[in-house]
KOLMIBA-118829 format. One line per 4 residues: their letters; for each residue y negated, z negated, x negated of N, C-alpha, C, O. Coordinates in pm, 1 decimal, always signed. Layout:
A) Y/Z/X/Y/Z/X/Y/Z/X/Y/Z/X; ...
END
This chain:
MNIT) +15463.6/-4263.1/+2519.1/+15534.4/-4243.6/+2424.5/+15485.7/-4119.8/+2338.6/+15578.5/-4042.2/+2361.4; +15411.9/-4061.5/+2266.4/+15407.9/-3968.4/+2225.3/+15473.9/-3941.1/+2088.6/+15467.7/-4041.6/+2017.7; +15514.2/-3872.2/+2049.6/+15598.8/-3758.9/+1938.1/+15586.9/-3674.7/+1882.8/+15622.6/-3568.4/+1933.4; +15522.3/-3676.0/+1730.1/+15460.5/-3558.5/+1666.3/+15596.1/-3504.4/+1598.3/+15683.4/-3556.3/+1528.7
PWQI) +15574.9/-3385.7/+1647.0/+15703.5/-3313.6/+1579.6/+15683.3/-3221.3/+1431.7/+15736.9/-3118.1/+1391.2; +15595.1/-3298.6/+1383.4/+15610.8/-3326.5/+1264.2/+15545.1/-3398.6/+1152.4/+15453.4/-3471.4/+1190.3; +15571.0/-3397.6/+1005.1/+15545.2/-3495.0/+918.0/+15448.9/-3498.0/+756.5/+15459.0/-3419.4/+662.2; +15395.9/-3568.3/+765.2/+15264.0/-3537.0/+633.1/+15300.3/-3622.9/+535.7/+15284.9/-3742.3/+561.4
PDFD) +15353.8/-3587.1/+408.3/+15353.8/-3671.2/+300.2/+15212.8/-3746.8/+323.8/+15127.4/-3694.1/+395.2; +15190.9/-3872.8/+261.3/+15102.0/-3928.8/+226.1/+14950.7/-3897.5/+308.2/+14844.0/-3885.1/+248.1; +14969.4/-3886.2/+483.4/+14910.7/-3883.3/+593.8/+14769.4/-3951.0/+579.9/+14784.3/-4058.1/+520.9; +14637.9/-3928.1/+612.4/+14562.0/-4007.4/+609.7/+14452.7/-3961.5/+663.2/+14381.7/-3872.3/+616.9
AGRY) +14433.0/-4036.2/+786.2/+14355.9/-3990.6/+948.8/+14256.4/-3959.0/+866.7/+14278.1/-3841.5/+837.0; +14136.6/-4003.3/+799.4/+14035.2/-3966.0/+756.7/+13989.5/-3827.8/+678.8/+13877.2/-3778.0/+669.9; +14124.9/-3780.2/+621.9/+14125.1/-3666.8/+551.8/+14123.2/-3565.9/+656.6/+14051.7/-3466.1/+647.7; +14207.7/-3591.4/+765.9/+14195.4/-3470.4/+869.6/+14125.4/-3503.2/+993.0/+14158.0/-3452.7/+1100.4
DTRL) +14056.9/-3563.0/+983.9/+13929.2/-3604.5/+1076.6/+13921.1/-3497.1/+1152.4/+13947.4/-3501.8/+1272.6; +13886.2/-3394.7/+1095.0/+13819.5/-3272.6/+1118.2/+13913.5/-3199.0/+1262.7/+13885.8/-3161.6/+1376.7; +14009.6/-3205.5/+1194.3/+14124.1/-3113.3/+1244.3/+14178.0/-3180.6/+1336.1/+14210.0/-3103.6/+1426.6; +14215.1/-3327.0/+1368.5/+14301.2/-3446.7/+1440.2/+14161.5/-3402.4/+1576.9/+14196.7/-3387.3/+1693.9
RALH) +14043.6/-3390.7/+1544.3/+13973.2/-3408.8/+1658.5/+14002.0/-3242.6/+1711.6/+14061.4/-3227.5/+1818.4; +13969.7/-3154.9/+1654.7/+13994.5/-2980.6/+1748.2/+14140.1/-3016.0/+1788.5/+14185.9/-2938.8/+1872.6; +14212.8/-3102.5/+1752.9/+14403.7/-3073.1/+1830.6/+14361.6/-3186.2/+1931.4/+14422.3/-3171.8/+2037.6; +14266.0/-3307.6/+1931.4/+14240.6/-3316.8/+2020.6/+14186.2/-3268.1/+2127.2/+14224.7/-3309.1/+2236.7
ARLS) +14096.9/-3181.6/+2119.0/+13969.2/-3127.2/+2227.2/+14083.8/-3008.8/+2273.6/+14095.3/-2983.4/+2393.5; +14155.1/-2948.4/+2187.6/+14229.3/-2842.4/+2237.8/+14354.4/-2901.8/+2349.3/+14394.4/-2829.2/+2440.2; +14401.5/-3024.2/+2331.0/+14550.5/-3113.6/+2406.4/+14446.1/-3161.8/+2541.3/+14491.8/-3164.0/+2655.5; +14329.4/-3192.3/+2517.3/+14272.6/-3263.0/+2595.5/+14205.1/-3185.8/+2754.1/+14177.9/-3240.9/+2860.8
SGRP) +14195.7/-3057.1/+2717.9/+14122.8/-2922.9/+2773.9/+14302.5/-2874.1/+2857.9/+14305.5/-2796.6/+2953.5; +14401.3/-2921.6/+2813.0/+14551.3/-2861.8/+2909.9/+14573.4/-2784.3/+2807.6/+14694.2/-2807.4/+2802.8; +14551.8/-2692.0/+2698.9/+14615.0/-2621.2/+2617.4/+14746.1/-2677.6/+2585.5/+14761.8/-2798.5/+2568.7; +14847.1/-2585.8/+2576.5/+14974.7/-2673.8/+2516.9/+15000.1/-2673.6/+2355.7/+14968.5/-2571.6/+2294.5
LTVR) +15036.2/-2744.8/+2309.8/+15074.4/-2753.7/+2192.9/+15238.0/-2674.9/+2156.7/+15335.6/-2738.8/+2195.9; +15262.7/-2549.9/+2089.0/+15395.8/-2482.1/+2060.1/+15445.2/-2556.5/+1962.4/+15363.7/-2587.6/+1875.5; +15551.3/-2593.7/+1950.3/+15639.0/-2607.1/+1767.6/+15761.6/-2520.5/+1814.8/+15829.2/-2510.3/+1917.2; +15756.7/-2458.5/+1679.8/+15900.7/-2385.1/+1671.6/+16008.5/-2462.0/+1542.2/+16105.3/-2414.8/+1482.6
CHRF) +15939.0/-2603.2/+1532.5/+16037.7/-2646.4/+1405.1/+16108.8/-2781.9/+1473.6/+16049.3/-2879.1/+1520.2; +16237.5/-2762.3/+1467.1/+16331.8/-2935.0/+1489.8/+16354.8/-2999.6/+1364.8/+16380.1/-2974.6/+1246.9; +16328.4/-3123.3/+1467.8/+16335.3/-3231.6/+1336.5/+16381.0/-3331.2/+1429.0/+16327.6/-3358.5/+1536.5; +16499.7/-3391.8/+1371.6/+16523.9/-3489.4/+1433.4/+16512.9/-3656.4/+1297.2/+16510.0/-3653.7/+1174.1
VITA) +16509.4/-3794.4/+1407.2/+16491.1/-3877.2/+1300.6/+16658.4/-3984.3/+1358.2/+16694.2/-4040.5/+1461.7; +16715.2/-3963.2/+1220.2/+16846.7/-4066.5/+1270.1/+16823.4/-4246.9/+1192.3/+16782.0/-4252.2/+1076.5; +16848.5/-4354.6/+1254.4/+16780.9/-4431.8/+1219.7/+16949.6/-4532.7/+1208.1/+17008.0/-4577.4/+1306.8; +16999.3/-4548.3/+1056.5/+17137.7/-4620.6/+1070.0/+17119.8/-4757.7/+1071.0/+17033.5/-4804.9/+996.9
RRPL) +17188.4/-4832.9/+1144.7/+17198.6/-4999.1/+1113.5/+17309.8/-5047.8/+1098.7/+17395.6/-4999.5/+1172.6; +17354.4/-5156.4/+1004.3/+17455.1/-5245.3/+1011.6/+17465.7/-5326.7/+1114.5/+17362.6/-5372.8/+1163.5; +17630.2/-5369.9/+1182.7/+17672.1/-5463.3/+1260.2/+17573.8/-5576.3/+1236.5/+17516.8/-5567.7/+1127.8; +17539.4/-5682.2/+1313.2/+17512.0/-5803.7/+1298.6/+17626.6/-5895.8/+1254.3/+17730.9/-5880.2/+1317.8
KS) +17627.3/-5988.6/+1157.8/+17744.1/-6080.1/+1120.5/+17740.3/-6172.3/+1243.0/+17634.3/-6198.1/+1299.9; +17871.3/-6226.5/+1286.2/+17900.9/-6268.6/+1360.9/+17938.1/-6404.4/+1335.9/+17980.3/-6474.8/+1427.6
END
C-alpha cells in the first residue's frame, strides 16, 4: 500500500501529468521522497445496531 503525505483539493491526474511523471522517474531511480509535514486521517464509525 502506498500512502501519500499530501492532499490536493480538486486533484486531476491530467493537470499534474508532467509533474507526476517526473516524480515517478525520481522515485523509480531510487531517489527518496522526503516529507516534512505530518497529517493524520481519522475515520469515525458508528457501532452496528444489534
